[in-house]
NULOTOR-699876 format. One record per residue (C-alpha): x, y, z; residue in three letters. Coordinates in pm, whole numbers, plus 50000, padded with zeros to 5 digits. Layout:
! residues N
XYZALA;...
! end
This chain:
! residues 217
747497799144387MET;749237804344700GLY;748787796745037LEU;745707809145275PRO;748207831545418TYR;750717855845233SER;754317868745324SER;753067899845462SER;750897878245718THR;752057885746053ILE;751527863046377LEU;752787870546722PRO;755847865746798ALA;755187834747012ASP;753147820046798TRP;755807796846699LEU;756767786147021THR;753787765447066ILE;754007731746925VAL;749427731046915ALA;750047762746706GLN;752247747846446ILE;750427720646402HIS;747087740346334GLY;749217760846140LEU;749867727845877TRP;746407716945887ASN;744737748345801ARG;747497744245514HIS;746607709145412LEU;742967715845433ALA;743387743245191GLU;745107724544933ALA;742987692244978ALA;739677720044921THR;741757732744599ARG;742107697444458GLN;738257689044562ARG;737807716244339GLN;739947712344059LEU;739767673044042HIS;737227659444211GLY;739387639544451THR;738377640244821GLU;740977633245115HIS;741227627245486LEU;743007643745703ILE;744407620246046TYR;745757634646370LEU;748177619746557GLN;748777587546363GLU;750977562046556THR;753137534846293SER;754367504646453SER;756897473446397GLN;756407448746669GLY;755597461247013ASP;758777482747090MET;759547506346737LEU;756997533146721THR;756777569746602GLU;753377589846575THR;752657617446315ALA;751277643846412ASN;749447649846047ILE;748477622045824VAL;746897625945497VAL;744767598145264LYS;743057598844990ARG;739437587144973ILE;738467559244775LEU;735437554044622ALA;732967544544842PRO;731327508344884THR;727577520744836PRO;724677501745122GLY;721787484745070SER;719577516545152SER;720357546945186VAL;719697544545530PHE;722627526745586GLU;726587539545657PHE;728517535045370ARG;732017520645388ILE;734567542945319ILE;738127525945165GLU;740667549645240LEU;744397547345037SER;747897540145193SER;749447577245332PRO;749797602945104MET;751227627645345ILE;752757629145647VAL;753887659745869TYR;755837661746215ILE;756347697146404GLY;758277709146657ALA;758207739046813ALA;760987762146849LEU;762107795047128SER;761617821347080LEU;764427842446855GLY;766007803546770ALA;766807792746423SER;766327754646364PRO;769937737446363SER;771547710546154GLN;770817687446450ALA;766997694946483GLN;766837688646122TRP;768567654646081ALA;765837646046408GLU;763307658746244LEU;763667642245948ARG;764757608646099GLN;761297602446284HIS;759967610545956LEU;762077584945777ASP;760777559246084TRP;757117565946048TRP;757207554945710CYS;759217526545765THR;757327512746082TYR;753657519545850ASN;752727483745693PRO;750607501345394ALA;753867519445258ILE;754877492645037THR;757087491244710PRO;754997514344474GLY;753477537744732ARG;755907565544793ALA;754837592545108CYS;755737629345110TYR;757157645245412CYS;756847678045619ILE;758887688645893GLY;758107716246008ALA;760277735446338ILE;758767768846419GLY;758447787746130GLY;760637766545876SER;759777738645674VAL;761317711245491ARG;759837685345271PHE;761147650945161TRP;759577621244924LEU;760007584645145TYR;761367563544871THR;760107529644856THR;762287515444597MET;765917515844561VAL;767637539844780PHE;770857553144959ALA;771677527445238PRO;772037554845489GLN;768097571745400SER;765497569545199LYS;764297602545227MET;764607623544897LEU;764777660744934PRO;761737678444758LEU;762497714244655VAL;761727742244397LEU;764007747944093VAL;762997774743856ASN;759787774344079GLY;758987742043989GLN;758957711144249PRO;761777684644202GLN;763437657044393LEU;767077660444490VAL;768927629944424TYR;771927613144264GLN;772157581044120VAL;775537556044211SER;775197522944144GLN;771167519444026GLY;770247537744389ARG;769097569644479TYR;771457594144703CYS;770467624844848HIS;772467655544791THR;771827678345029GLY;773447694745307GLU;774547678145617GLY;774627639645650PRO;771017627445588ASP;769407659845561LEU;768977673845243GLY;766007698445172GLY;765747734345124SER;764427753745434GLU;761717776445330MET;759247798545599VAL;755787784345663TRP;753947814845460ASN;756227817145172ASP;754587813244797TRP;756947786744748SER;754637761345035VAL;751567767044874GLY;753457754144521VAL;755117725444731ILE;751967713044860LEU;749417716844538ASN;751987691644361HIS;752257666444698MET;748397666944580PHE;748057664144245ALA;750687638044237ASN;750177613944480PRO;752807582944505TRP;754707593744229PRO;755807561043963GLN;759217548544026GLY;760257559844352TYR;
! end
């Protein structure tokens, strides 16, 4: 299934120059993907806005959108009592940025955005070994996807590009001396740049919701 938007959808020329509208677009995409999972598998998710990760007093990073799975709630003693909802560790984290009208994202902009996603995951105490987190970075109408690995990783990056190969989502890496190493373009970058309304984006999002916390990463 694809996204609620198609490649024929037309937005105002300046729509993707306003960061709040970019966040709204991806909030819609993630909500649609979450709804699809509920319909297919009965799983429930909560979508957070502006969640901060911190490590000490100085190291902080804020994500624009975070997705967590709602685990089985604890039943109250009566129907009038609120139930305590337990949430999973983060499944998906998104950070977006605006882009000037007519411009294209530079490699430096992608590298900076990827670094912010890396820091957010690194500072989050809930992202522990065996609880890898998918990452979405959007600049204007362009997007890239990664998996933040918590297990073995290259010293320069824990971010493994997530791309489509023959229509199927696939992590791109090589193994060197027992460590995952990115193989993407540019230092510490990787990932295939996609357009926000391309069918391939829907495939990636469906994969993220259907395969949270992939084993071995």
